All heavy atoms as TSV, in Angstrom:
chain	resi	resn	atom	element	x	y	z
A	1	MET	N	N	80.518	68.534	36.999
A	1	MET	CA	C	79.220	69.153	37.051
A	1	MET	C	C	79.047	69.810	38.424
A	1	MET	O	O	79.354	69.226	39.459
A	1	MET	CB	C	78.153	68.082	36.845
A	1	MET	CG	C	76.864	68.625	36.374
A	1	MET	SD	S	75.690	67.287	36.363
A	1	MET	CE	C	75.036	67.342	34.795
A	2	VAL	N	N	78.541	71.030	38.438
A	2	VAL	CA	C	78.383	71.788	39.670
A	2	VAL	C	C	76.993	71.523	40.241
A	2	VAL	O	O	75.989	71.559	39.533
A	2	VAL	CB	C	78.567	73.296	39.401
A	2	VAL	CG1	C	78.339	74.095	40.655
A	2	VAL	CG2	C	79.946	73.567	38.841
A	3	ASN	N	N	76.974	71.250	41.521
A	3	ASN	CA	C	75.717	71.004	42.215
A	3	ASN	C	C	74.922	72.315	42.297
A	3	ASN	O	O	75.479	73.389	42.473
A	3	ASN	CB	C	76.044	70.473	43.617
A	3	ASN	CG	C	74.813	69.997	44.340
A	3	ASN	OD1	O	73.693	70.109	43.844
A	3	ASN	ND2	N	75.021	69.460	45.523
A	4	ARG	N	N	73.614	72.235	42.189
A	4	ARG	CA	C	72.775	73.446	42.237
A	4	ARG	C	C	72.888	74.151	43.574
A	4	ARG	O	O	72.904	75.381	43.643
A	4	ARG	CB	C	71.307	73.086	41.999
A	4	ARG	CG	C	70.972	72.878	40.560
A	4	ARG	CD	C	69.520	72.534	40.448
A	4	ARG	NE	N	68.797	73.705	39.978
A	4	ARG	CZ	C	67.513	73.717	39.708
A	4	ARG	NH1	N	66.802	72.633	39.900
A	4	ARG	NH2	N	66.934	74.800	39.273
A	5	ASN	N	N	72.947	73.371	44.661
A	5	ASN	CA	C	73.044	73.983	45.989
A	5	ASN	C	C	74.370	74.713	46.153
A	5	ASN	O	O	74.430	75.778	46.764
A	5	ASN	CB	C	72.883	72.929	47.079
A	5	ASN	CG	C	71.449	72.457	47.197
A	5	ASN	OD1	O	70.520	73.163	46.813
A	5	ASN	ND2	N	71.269	71.254	47.709
A	6	ALA	N	N	75.445	74.148	45.598
A	6	ALA	CA	C	76.744	74.810	45.676
A	6	ALA	C	C	76.730	76.101	44.873
A	6	ALA	O	O	77.280	77.124	45.295
A	6	ALA	CB	C	77.841	73.883	45.183
A	7	LEU	N	N	76.097	76.069	43.722
A	7	LEU	CA	C	75.997	77.276	42.895
A	7	LEU	C	C	75.158	78.343	43.595
A	7	LEU	O	O	75.520	79.525	43.609
A	7	LEU	CB	C	75.374	76.908	41.549
A	7	LEU	CG	C	75.352	77.998	40.495
A	7	LEU	CD1	C	76.771	78.440	40.155
A	7	LEU	CD2	C	74.646	77.492	39.249
A	8	ARG	N	N	74.077	77.912	44.210
A	8	ARG	CA	C	73.224	78.849	44.936
A	8	ARG	C	C	73.968	79.445	46.134
A	8	ARG	O	O	73.894	80.655	46.393
A	8	ARG	CB	C	71.957	78.140	45.406
A	8	ARG	CG	C	70.962	79.060	46.084
A	8	ARG	CD	C	69.687	78.336	46.458
A	8	ARG	NE	N	69.010	77.872	45.243
A	8	ARG	CZ	C	68.314	76.749	45.164
A	8	ARG	NH1	N	68.213	75.953	46.207
A	8	ARG	NH2	N	67.721	76.410	44.044
A	9	ALA	N	N	74.699	78.613	46.871
A	9	ALA	CA	C	75.464	79.097	48.020
A	9	ALA	C	C	76.542	80.077	47.579
A	9	ALA	O	O	76.787	81.090	48.243
A	9	ALA	CB	C	76.085	77.923	48.768
A	10	GLY	N	N	77.188	79.805	46.457
A	10	GLY	CA	C	78.191	80.728	45.933
A	10	GLY	C	C	77.587	82.061	45.530
A	10	GLY	O	O	78.173	83.118	45.773
A	11	ALA	N	N	76.407	82.034	44.932
A	11	ALA	CA	C	75.740	83.274	44.533
A	11	ALA	C	C	75.334	84.091	45.752
A	11	ALA	O	O	75.492	85.319	45.776
A	11	ALA	CB	C	74.521	82.958	43.677
A	12	VAL	N	N	74.836	83.414	46.777
A	12	VAL	CA	C	74.455	84.121	48.001
A	12	VAL	C	C	75.675	84.719	48.678
A	12	VAL	O	O	75.660	85.869	49.130
A	12	VAL	CB	C	73.682	83.173	48.957
A	12	VAL	CG1	C	73.524	83.799	50.325
A	12	VAL	CG2	C	72.336	82.825	48.366
A	13	ALA	N	N	76.755	83.947	48.740
A	13	ALA	CA	C	77.985	84.452	49.366
A	13	ALA	C	C	78.538	85.652	48.602
A	13	ALA	O	O	78.973	86.638	49.203
A	13	ALA	CB	C	79.029	83.351	49.443
A	14	ALA	N	N	78.501	85.585	47.283
A	14	ALA	CA	C	78.982	86.711	46.476
A	14	ALA	C	C	78.098	87.936	46.687
A	14	ALA	O	O	78.590	89.061	46.798
A	14	ALA	CB	C	79.016	86.321	45.011
A	15	GLY	N	N	76.794	87.733	46.758
A	15	GLY	CA	C	75.881	88.855	46.978
A	15	GLY	C	C	76.073	89.494	48.333
A	15	GLY	O	O	76.080	90.719	48.459
A	16	VAL	N	N	76.248	88.671	49.362
A	16	VAL	CA	C	76.455	89.208	50.706
A	16	VAL	C	C	77.772	89.973	50.772
A	16	VAL	O	O	77.845	91.058	51.355
A	16	VAL	CB	C	76.420	88.066	51.752
A	16	VAL	CG1	C	76.928	88.538	53.099
A	16	VAL	CG2	C	75.008	87.520	51.874
A	17	THR	N	N	78.806	89.425	50.155
A	17	THR	CA	C	80.104	90.103	50.139
A	17	THR	C	C	80.006	91.436	49.414
A	17	THR	O	O	80.531	92.451	49.890
A	17	THR	CB	C	81.162	89.210	49.467
A	17	THR	OG1	O	81.226	87.969	50.159
A	17	THR	CG2	C	82.519	89.862	49.484
A	18	LEU	N	N	79.327	91.462	48.291
A	18	LEU	CA	C	79.168	92.703	47.527
A	18	LEU	C	C	78.395	93.745	48.320
A	18	LEU	O	O	78.791	94.912	48.382
A	18	LEU	CB	C	78.463	92.415	46.208
A	18	LEU	CG	C	78.249	93.602	45.285
A	18	LEU	CD1	C	79.598	94.138	44.810
A	18	LEU	CD2	C	77.384	93.225	44.112
A	19	MET	N	N	77.305	93.336	48.967
A	19	MET	CA	C	76.522	94.277	49.759
A	19	MET	C	C	77.319	94.793	50.956
A	19	MET	O	O	77.198	95.960	51.329
A	19	MET	CB	C	75.225	93.626	50.251
A	19	MET	CG	C	74.240	93.366	49.169
A	19	MET	SD	S	73.758	94.916	48.393
A	19	MET	CE	C	73.555	94.403	46.732
A	20	THR	N	N	78.139	93.946	51.546
A	20	THR	CA	C	78.973	94.380	52.669
A	20	THR	C	C	79.994	95.403	52.214
A	20	THR	O	O	80.237	96.410	52.894
A	20	THR	CB	C	79.683	93.171	53.301
A	20	THR	OG1	O	78.696	92.228	53.719
A	20	THR	CG2	C	80.510	93.595	54.501
A	21	LEU	N	N	80.591	95.178	51.073
A	21	LEU	CA	C	81.584	96.126	50.571
A	21	LEU	C	C	80.944	97.449	50.166
A	21	LEU	O	O	81.523	98.512	50.373
A	21	LEU	CB	C	82.340	95.516	49.384
A	21	LEU	CG	C	83.286	94.371	49.729
A	21	LEU	CD1	C	83.867	93.775	48.458
A	21	LEU	CD2	C	84.394	94.850	50.644
A	22	ILE	N	N	79.757	97.389	49.601
A	22	ILE	CA	C	79.077	98.617	49.176
A	22	ILE	C	C	78.676	99.450	50.389
A	22	ILE	O	O	78.764	100.676	50.369
A	22	ILE	CB	C	77.838	98.271	48.324
A	22	ILE	CG1	C	78.282	97.757	46.956
A	22	ILE	CG2	C	76.938	99.481	48.152
A	22	ILE	CD1	C	77.140	97.245	46.108
A	23	SER	N	N	78.260	98.796	51.464
A	23	SER	CA	C	77.777	99.533	52.626
A	23	SER	C	C	78.872	99.850	53.635
A	23	SER	O	O	78.578	100.277	54.740
A	23	SER	CB	C	76.668	98.739	53.315
A	23	SER	OG	O	77.208	97.544	53.843
A	24	SER	N	N	80.112	99.651	53.278
A	24	SER	CA	C	81.194	99.924	54.217
A	24	SER	C	C	81.300	101.427	54.464
A	24	SER	O	O	81.056	102.232	53.574
A	24	SER	CB	C	82.520	99.382	53.687
A	24	SER	OG	O	82.908	100.087	52.536
A	25	PRO	N	N	81.673	101.814	55.657
A	25	PRO	CA	C	81.720	103.239	55.997
A	25	PRO	C	C	83.027	103.907	55.568
A	25	PRO	O	O	83.684	104.577	56.346
A	25	PRO	CB	C	81.576	103.226	57.513
A	25	PRO	CG	C	82.227	101.954	57.914
A	25	PRO	CD	C	81.900	100.977	56.821
A	26	ALA	N	N	83.424	103.726	54.313
A	26	ALA	CA	C	84.704	104.259	53.848
A	26	ALA	C	C	84.719	105.786	53.860
A	26	ALA	O	O	85.743	106.397	54.139
A	26	ALA	CB	C	84.999	103.741	52.444
A	27	PHE	N	N	83.589	106.390	53.557
A	27	PHE	CA	C	83.539	107.844	53.476
A	27	PHE	C	C	82.748	108.450	54.629
A	27	PHE	O	O	82.242	109.557	54.538
A	27	PHE	CB	C	82.927	108.268	52.144
A	27	PHE	CG	C	83.703	107.780	50.967
A	27	PHE	CD1	C	83.225	106.760	50.177
A	27	PHE	CD2	C	84.937	108.330	50.669
A	27	PHE	CE1	C	83.950	106.309	49.097
A	27	PHE	CE2	C	85.673	107.882	49.591
A	27	PHE	CZ	C	85.184	106.867	48.797
A	28	ALA	N	N	82.625	107.732	55.713
A	28	ALA	CA	C	81.805	108.209	56.831
A	28	ALA	C	C	82.423	109.422	57.519
A	28	ALA	O	O	81.708	110.235	58.092
A	28	ALA	CB	C	81.603	107.096	57.838
A	29	LEU	N	N	83.739	109.563	57.489
A	29	LEU	CA	C	84.373	110.680	58.174
A	29	LEU	C	C	84.545	111.901	57.288
A	29	LEU	O	O	85.031	112.929	57.740
A	29	LEU	CB	C	85.734	110.237	58.722
A	29	LEU	CG	C	85.659	109.163	59.800
A	29	LEU	CD1	C	87.063	108.768	60.247
A	29	LEU	CD2	C	84.856	109.645	60.987
A	30	THR	N	N	84.164	111.794	56.026
A	30	THR	CA	C	84.258	112.936	55.127
A	30	THR	C	C	83.085	113.870	55.392
A	30	THR	O	O	81.931	113.484	55.316
A	30	THR	CB	C	84.215	112.476	53.657
A	30	THR	OG1	O	85.260	111.531	53.463
A	30	THR	CG2	C	84.390	113.641	52.723
A	31	ARG	N	N	83.386	115.111	55.718
A	31	ARG	CA	C	82.339	116.086	56.014
A	31	ARG	C	C	81.855	116.739	54.723
A	31	ARG	O	O	82.638	117.134	53.870
A	31	ARG	CB	C	82.875	117.167	56.957
A	31	ARG	CG	C	83.280	116.636	58.300
A	31	ARG	CD	C	82.058	116.369	59.127
A	31	ARG	NE	N	82.447	115.846	60.427
A	31	ARG	CZ	C	81.836	114.835	60.992
A	31	ARG	NH1	N	80.832	114.264	60.396
A	31	ARG	NH2	N	82.213	114.409	62.163
A	32	ASP	N	N	80.556	116.855	54.597
A	32	ASP	CA	C	79.948	117.527	53.455
A	32	ASP	C	C	79.553	118.930	53.863
A	32	ASP	O	O	79.514	119.267	55.043
A	32	ASP	CB	C	78.713	116.765	52.983
A	32	ASP	CG	C	79.045	115.409	52.398
A	32	ASP	OD1	O	80.141	115.258	51.846
A	32	ASP	OD2	O	78.190	114.524	52.503
A	33	ASP	N	N	79.218	119.762	52.878
A	33	ASP	CA	C	78.733	121.109	53.176
A	33	ASP	C	C	77.409	121.018	53.925
A	33	ASP	O	O	76.500	120.297	53.540
A	33	ASP	CB	C	78.519	121.894	51.879
A	33	ASP	CG	C	79.831	122.205	51.198
A	33	ASP	OD1	O	80.855	122.211	51.897
A	33	ASP	OD2	O	79.829	122.433	49.979
A	34	GLY	N	N	77.308	121.738	55.006
A	34	GLY	CA	C	76.093	121.744	55.802
A	34	GLY	C	C	76.011	120.616	56.805
A	34	GLY	O	O	75.034	120.500	57.522
A	35	ASP	N	N	77.025	119.786	56.847
A	35	ASP	CA	C	77.038	118.675	57.802
A	35	ASP	C	C	77.395	119.215	59.172
A	35	ASP	O	O	78.477	119.744	59.387
A	35	ASP	CB	C	78.059	117.634	57.350
A	35	ASP	CG	C	77.994	116.376	58.177
A	35	ASP	OD1	O	77.006	116.201	58.901
A	35	ASP	OD2	O	78.947	115.578	58.100
A	36	ASP	N	N	76.480	119.109	60.092
A	36	ASP	CA	C	76.695	119.624	61.439
A	36	ASP	C	C	76.252	118.573	62.451
A	36	ASP	O	O	75.131	118.618	62.956
A	36	ASP	CB	C	75.910	120.913	61.637
A	36	ASP	CG	C	76.256	121.605	62.937
A	36	ASP	OD1	O	77.325	121.308	63.508
A	36	ASP	OD2	O	75.452	122.427	63.388
A	37	PRO	N	N	77.106	117.600	62.740
A	37	PRO	CA	C	76.693	116.544	63.664
A	37	PRO	C	C	76.546	117.079	65.084
A	37	PRO	O	O	77.290	117.939	65.527
A	37	PRO	CB	C	77.827	115.526	63.579
A	37	PRO	CG	C	79.014	116.311	63.142
A	37	PRO	CD	C	78.478	117.414	62.277
A	38	GLY	N	N	75.571	116.568	65.767
A	38	GLY	CA	C	75.339	116.987	67.142
A	38	GLY	C	C	76.167	116.176	68.114
A	38	GLY	O	O	77.025	115.378	67.733
A	39	SER	N	N	75.917	116.392	69.380
A	39	SER	CA	C	76.632	115.630	70.391
A	39	SER	C	C	76.082	114.202	70.420
A	39	SER	O	O	74.945	113.946	70.048
A	39	SER	CB	C	76.465	116.287	71.751
A	39	SER	OG	O	75.101	116.314	72.109
A	40	GLY	N	N	76.886	113.275	70.886
A	40	GLY	CA	C	76.473	111.880	70.942
A	40	GLY	C	C	75.470	111.622	72.048
A	40	GLY	O	O	75.254	112.444	72.938
A	41	LEU	N	N	74.848	110.463	71.987
A	41	LEU	CA	C	73.884	110.069	73.003
A	41	LEU	C	C	74.600	109.356	74.141
A	41	LEU	O	O	75.570	108.642	73.927
A	41	LEU	CB	C	72.851	109.109	72.410
A	41	LEU	CG	C	71.960	109.640	71.299
A	41	LEU	CD1	C	71.098	108.521	70.758
A	41	LEU	CD2	C	71.097	110.766	71.810
A	42	SER	N	N	74.101	109.525	75.334
A	42	SER	CA	C	74.642	108.779	76.467
A	42	SER	C	C	74.100	107.352	76.420
A	42	SER	O	O	73.204	107.032	75.642
A	42	SER	CB	C	74.252	109.444	77.783
A	42	SER	OG	O	72.864	109.299	78.002
A	43	ILE	N	N	74.622	106.498	77.285
A	43	ILE	CA	C	74.165	105.108	77.309
A	43	ILE	C	C	72.693	105.038	77.712
A	43	ILE	O	O	71.917	104.277	77.137
A	43	ILE	CB	C	75.043	104.281	78.269
A	43	ILE	CG1	C	76.453	104.180	77.721
A	43	ILE	CG2	C	74.449	102.897	78.484
A	43	ILE	CD1	C	77.429	103.489	78.642
A	44	GLY	N	N	72.306	105.852	78.668
A	44	GLY	CA	C	70.909	105.862	79.099
A	44	GLY	C	C	69.968	106.318	78.000
A	44	GLY	O	O	68.892	105.730	77.809
A	45	GLU	N	N	70.352	107.369	77.287
A	45	GLU	CA	C	69.516	107.843	76.183
A	45	GLU	C	C	69.422	106.803	75.079
A	45	GLU	O	O	68.346	106.579	74.514
A	45	GLU	CB	C	70.089	109.141	75.623
A	45	GLU	CG	C	69.945	110.331	76.542
A	45	GLU	CD	C	70.676	111.552	76.020
A	45	GLU	OE1	O	71.706	111.398	75.317
A	45	GLU	OE2	O	70.210	112.663	76.318
A	46	THR	N	N	70.537	106.165	74.769
A	46	THR	CA	C	70.544	105.149	73.722
A	46	THR	C	C	69.636	103.983	74.092
A	46	THR	O	O	68.830	103.525	73.278
A	46	THR	CB	C	71.973	104.635	73.480
A	46	THR	OG1	O	72.809	105.741	73.135
A	46	THR	CG2	C	72.010	103.610	72.373
A	47	LEU	N	N	69.757	103.494	75.329
A	47	LEU	CA	C	68.900	102.395	75.761
A	47	LEU	C	C	67.437	102.829	75.816
A	47	LEU	O	O	66.538	102.053	75.480
A	47	LEU	CB	C	69.349	101.879	77.126
A	47	LEU	CG	C	70.662	101.111	77.138
A	47	LEU	CD1	C	71.046	100.759	78.571
A	47	LEU	CD2	C	70.572	99.872	76.296
A	48	GLY	N	N	67.194	104.055	76.227
A	48	GLY	CA	C	65.819	104.552	76.269
A	48	GLY	C	C	65.196	104.641	74.893
A	48	GLY	O	O	64.054	104.226	74.689
A	49	TYR	N	N	65.934	105.178	73.942
A	49	TYR	CA	C	65.402	105.349	72.583
A	49	TYR	C	C	65.251	104.030	71.839
A	49	TYR	O	O	64.264	103.812	71.137
A	49	TYR	CB	C	66.294	106.271	71.760
A	49	TYR	CG	C	66.281	107.724	72.209
A	49	TYR	CD1	C	67.426	108.496	72.124
A	49	TYR	CD2	C	65.135	108.320	72.711
A	49	TYR	CE1	C	67.436	109.812	72.521
A	49	TYR	CE2	C	65.129	109.630	73.119
A	49	TYR	CZ	C	66.285	110.377	73.024
A	49	TYR	OH	O	66.292	111.688	73.424
A	50	PHE	N	N	66.246	103.154	71.946
A	50	PHE	CA	C	66.266	101.976	71.097
A	50	PHE	C	C	65.821	100.696	71.788
A	50	PHE	O	O	65.684	99.670	71.127
A	50	PHE	CB	C	67.674	101.786	70.510
A	50	PHE	CG	C	68.082	102.917	69.617
A	50	PHE	CD1	C	69.059	103.809	70.013
A	50	PHE	CD2	C	67.473	103.103	68.399
A	50	PHE	CE1	C	69.439	104.865	69.200
A	50	PHE	CE2	C	67.837	104.148	67.580
A	50	PHE	CZ	C	68.815	105.037	67.977
A	51	VAL	N	N	65.599	100.712	73.099
A	51	VAL	CA	C	65.099	99.538	73.811
A	51	VAL	C	C	63.802	99.884	74.537
A	51	VAL	O	O	62.777	99.234	74.341
A	51	VAL	CB	C	66.153	98.994	74.809
A	51	VAL	CG1	C	65.587	97.842	75.610
A	51	VAL	CG2	C	67.421	98.574	74.085
A	52	GLY	N	N	63.842	100.903	75.376
A	52	GLY	CA	C	62.686	101.241	76.201
A	52	GLY	C	C	61.488	101.732	75.400
A	52	GLY	O	O	60.358	101.292	75.626
A	53	LEU	N	N	61.734	102.640	74.481
A	53	LEU	CA	C	60.636	103.202	73.695
A	53	LEU	C	C	59.932	102.155	72.832
A	53	LEU	O	O	58.688	102.105	72.829
A	53	LEU	CB	C	61.151	104.368	72.849
A	53	LEU	CG	C	60.123	105.290	72.235
A	53	LEU	CD1	C	59.262	105.918	73.330
A	53	LEU	CD2	C	60.800	106.374	71.434
A	54	PRO	N	N	60.641	101.275	72.114
A	54	PRO	CA	C	59.925	100.230	71.370
A	54	PRO	C	C	59.124	99.283	72.271
A	54	PRO	O	O	58.021	98.873	71.914
A	54	PRO	CB	C	61.038	99.469	70.637
A	54	PRO	CG	C	62.125	100.466	70.485
A	54	PRO	CD	C	62.065	101.298	71.729
A	55	ILE	N	N	59.664	98.951	73.445
A	55	ILE	CA	C	58.918	98.091	74.371
A	55	ILE	C	C	57.664	98.805	74.855
A	55	ILE	O	O	56.584	98.205	74.937
A	55	ILE	CB	C	59.820	97.659	75.553
A	55	ILE	CG1	C	60.885	96.689	75.061
A	55	ILE	CG2	C	58.991	97.044	76.670
A	55	ILE	CD1	C	61.912	96.321	76.105
A	56	LEU	N	N	57.777	100.087	75.155
A	56	LEU	CA	C	56.615	100.866	75.588
A	56	LEU	C	C	55.565	100.948	74.486
A	56	LEU	O	O	54.362	100.760	74.745
A	56	LEU	CB	C	57.050	102.271	76.006
A	56	LEU	CG	C	55.938	103.218	76.443
A	56	LEU	CD1	C	55.305	102.708	77.734
A	56	LEU	CD2	C	56.473	104.617	76.626
A	57	ILE	N	N	55.987	101.201	73.265
A	57	ILE	CA	C	55.042	101.270	72.140
A	57	ILE	C	C	54.355	99.920	71.945
A	57	ILE	O	O	53.149	99.848	71.716
A	57	ILE	CB	C	55.767	101.730	70.863
A	57	ILE	CG1	C	56.189	103.192	71.011
A	57	ILE	CG2	C	54.897	101.549	69.635
A	57	ILE	CD1	C	57.090	103.693	69.910
A	58	PHE	N	N	55.135	98.826	72.026
A	58	PHE	CA	C	54.551	97.490	71.901
A	58	PHE	C	C	53.512	97.245	72.991
A	58	PHE	O	O	52.437	96.706	72.719
A	58	PHE	CB	C	55.647	96.430	71.962
A	58	PHE	CG	C	55.117	95.030	71.950
A	58	PHE	CD1	C	54.723	94.437	70.766
A	58	PHE	CD2	C	55.008	94.321	73.125
A	58	PHE	CE1	C	54.222	93.145	70.765
A	58	PHE	CE2	C	54.510	93.027	73.133
A	58	PHE	CZ	C	54.118	92.441	71.943
A	59	ALA	N	N	53.820	97.632	74.219
A	59	ALA	CA	C	52.897	97.409	75.327
A	59	ALA	C	C	51.606	98.205	75.140
A	59	ALA	O	O	50.508	97.694	75.399
A	59	ALA	CB	C	53.568	97.777	76.647
A	60	VAL	N	N	51.713	99.433	74.683
A	60	VAL	CA	C	50.515	100.261	74.455
A	60	VAL	C	C	49.652	99.660	73.349
A	60	VAL	O	O	48.426	99.552	73.484
A	60	VAL	CB	C	50.917	101.718	74.122
A	60	VAL	CG1	C	49.735	102.509	73.611
A	60	VAL	CG2	C	51.529	102.387	75.342
A	61	ILE	N	N	50.287	99.237	72.255
A	61	ILE	CA	C	49.524	98.640	71.155
A	61	ILE	C	C	48.872	97.335	71.611
A	61	ILE	O	O	47.703	97.071	71.296
A	61	ILE	CB	C	50.425	98.428	69.923
A	61	ILE	CG1	C	50.826	99.776	69.331
A	61	ILE	CG2	C	49.726	97.569	68.878
A	61	ILE	CD1	C	51.854	99.690	68.241
A	62	ALA	N	N	49.606	96.500	72.356
A	62	ALA	CA	C	49.035	95.245	72.847
A	62	ALA	C	C	47.857	95.509	73.773
A	62	ALA	O	O	46.841	94.806	73.721
A	62	ALA	CB	C	50.113	94.437	73.561
A	63	PHE	N	N	47.972	96.536	74.619
A	63	PHE	CA	C	46.861	96.887	75.510
A	63	PHE	C	C	45.651	97.351	74.712
A	63	PHE	O	O	44.512	96.954	74.995
A	63	PHE	CB	C	47.290	97.959	76.502
A	63	PHE	CG	C	46.174	98.453	77.365
A	63	PHE	CD1	C	45.670	97.656	78.380
A	63	PHE	CD2	C	45.616	99.701	77.150
A	63	PHE	CE1	C	44.622	98.095	79.180
A	63	PHE	CE2	C	44.569	100.151	77.936
A	63	PHE	CZ	C	44.075	99.353	78.956
A	64	LEU	N	N	45.881	98.194	73.713
A	64	LEU	CA	C	44.762	98.698	72.908
A	64	LEU	C	C	44.095	97.588	72.108
A	64	LEU	O	O	42.876	97.607	71.905
A	64	LEU	CB	C	45.246	99.819	71.981
A	64	LEU	CG	C	45.644	101.116	72.670
A	64	LEU	CD1	C	46.217	102.097	71.650
A	64	LEU	CD2	C	44.469	101.730	73.402
A	65	VAL	N	N	44.868	96.614	71.659
A	65	VAL	CA	C	44.293	95.501	70.914
A	65	VAL	C	C	43.467	94.614	71.840
A	65	VAL	O	O	42.405	94.123	71.461
A	65	VAL	CB	C	45.409	94.688	70.211
A	65	VAL	CG1	C	44.898	93.357	69.711
A	65	VAL	CG2	C	45.997	95.496	69.066
A	66	SER	N	N	43.919	94.407	73.068
A	66	SER	CA	C	43.197	93.532	73.993
A	66	SER	C	C	42.095	94.260	74.768
A	66	SER	O	O	41.326	93.618	75.489
A	66	SER	CB	C	44.168	92.882	74.974
A	66	SER	OG	O	44.794	93.875	75.758
A	67	LEU	N	N	42.002	95.557	74.627
A	67	LEU	CA	C	41.003	96.335	75.362
A	67	LEU	C	C	39.559	95.909	75.065
A	67	LEU	O	O	38.765	95.782	76.005
A	67	LEU	CB	C	41.204	97.826	75.087
A	67	LEU	CG	C	40.386	98.789	75.932
A	67	LEU	CD1	C	40.766	98.633	77.403
A	67	LEU	CD2	C	40.627	100.214	75.493
A	68	PRO	N	N	39.173	95.664	73.815
A	68	PRO	CA	C	37.777	95.228	73.593
A	68	PRO	C	C	37.453	93.920	74.305
A	68	PRO	O	O	36.351	93.749	74.834
A	68	PRO	CB	C	37.697	95.046	72.075
A	68	PRO	CG	C	38.746	95.948	71.534
A	68	PRO	CD	C	39.846	95.920	72.540
A	69	ASP	N	N	38.386	92.982	74.353
A	69	ASP	CA	C	38.148	91.730	75.058
A	69	ASP	C	C	38.017	91.958	76.553
A	69	ASP	O	O	37.181	91.339	77.212
A	69	ASP	CB	C	39.278	90.740	74.761
A	69	ASP	CG	C	38.972	89.354	75.255
A	69	ASP	OD1	O	37.853	88.888	75.041
A	69	ASP	OD2	O	39.886	88.738	75.850
A	70	ILE	N	N	38.834	92.842	77.087
A	70	ILE	CA	C	38.754	93.167	78.509
A	70	ILE	C	C	37.411	93.818	78.839
A	70	ILE	O	O	36.766	93.499	79.836
A	70	ILE	CB	C	39.918	94.097	78.921
A	70	ILE	CG1	C	41.244	93.359	78.819
A	70	ILE	CG2	C	39.721	94.632	80.323
A	70	ILE	CD1	C	42.455	94.253	78.965
A	71	MET	N	N	36.954	94.708	77.974
A	71	MET	CA	C	35.661	95.380	78.198
A	71	MET	C	C	34.512	94.394	78.089
A	71	MET	O	O	33.543	94.487	78.834
A	71	MET	CB	C	35.477	96.513	77.180
A	71	MET	CG	C	36.521	97.612	77.297
A	71	MET	SD	S	36.521	98.429	78.891
A	71	MET	CE	C	35.022	99.347	78.748
A	72	ARG	N	N	34.598	93.430	77.159
A	72	ARG	CA	C	33.539	92.446	76.986
A	72	ARG	C	C	33.458	91.543	78.201
A	72	ARG	O	O	32.365	91.191	78.635
A	72	ARG	CB	C	33.817	91.618	75.731
A	72	ARG	CG	C	32.654	90.735	75.344
A	72	ARG	CD	C	32.864	89.987	74.045
A	72	ARG	NE	N	33.431	90.825	73.003
A	72	ARG	CZ	C	34.549	90.525	72.322
A	72	ARG	NH1	N	35.204	89.416	72.589
A	72	ARG	NH2	N	35.001	91.322	71.383
A	73	LYS	N	N	34.572	91.144	78.783
A	73	LYS	CA	C	34.562	90.284	79.969
A	73	LYS	C	C	34.044	91.027	81.188
A	73	LYS	O	O	33.480	90.415	82.089
A	73	LYS	CB	C	35.966	89.747	80.242
A	73	LYS	CG	C	36.388	88.688	79.273
A	73	LYS	CD	C	37.759	88.142	79.623
A	73	LYS	CE	C	38.154	87.087	78.612
A	73	LYS	NZ	N	39.486	86.547	78.883
A	74	GLY	N	N	34.205	92.335	81.224
A	74	GLY	CA	C	33.717	93.113	82.344
A	74	GLY	C	C	32.200	93.207	82.376
A	74	GLY	O	O	31.591	93.371	83.433
A	75	LYS	N	N	31.540	93.096	81.231
A	75	LYS	CA	C	30.083	93.195	81.171
A	75	LYS	C	C	29.414	91.896	81.623
A	75	LYS	O	O	28.284	91.917	82.067
A	75	LYS	CB	C	29.647	93.516	79.740
A	75	LYS	CG	C	29.994	94.905	79.323
A	75	LYS	CD	C	29.508	95.175	77.904
A	75	LYS	CE	C	29.863	96.597	77.483
A	75	LYS	NZ	N	29.449	96.867	76.110
A	76	ASN	N	N	30.091	90.774	81.495
A	76	ASN	CA	C	29.465	89.473	81.847
A	76	ASN	C	C	29.531	89.201	83.283
A	76	ASN	O	O	29.921	89.414	84.204
A	76	ASN	CB	C	30.141	88.335	81.088
A	76	ASN	CG	C	29.810	88.420	79.596
A	76	ASN	OD1	O	28.799	88.991	79.240
A	76	ASN	ND2	N	30.663	87.857	78.795
């Protein structure tokens, strides 16, 4: 008799394996019509876009959310 947890773990492992195989970049180097890739990003640009910009957006949103509380404390 197969344990339910073992069956569930096998199903999850099979699903993850299938999704990994489906998303593999096997055809990533095949050029299509109209495909015109640009130049790559430098390390600074990459860090700015994918690290700095999200942190900046988070900080602005956090400031805007806390602004009413800051204004209320200033009146007292």
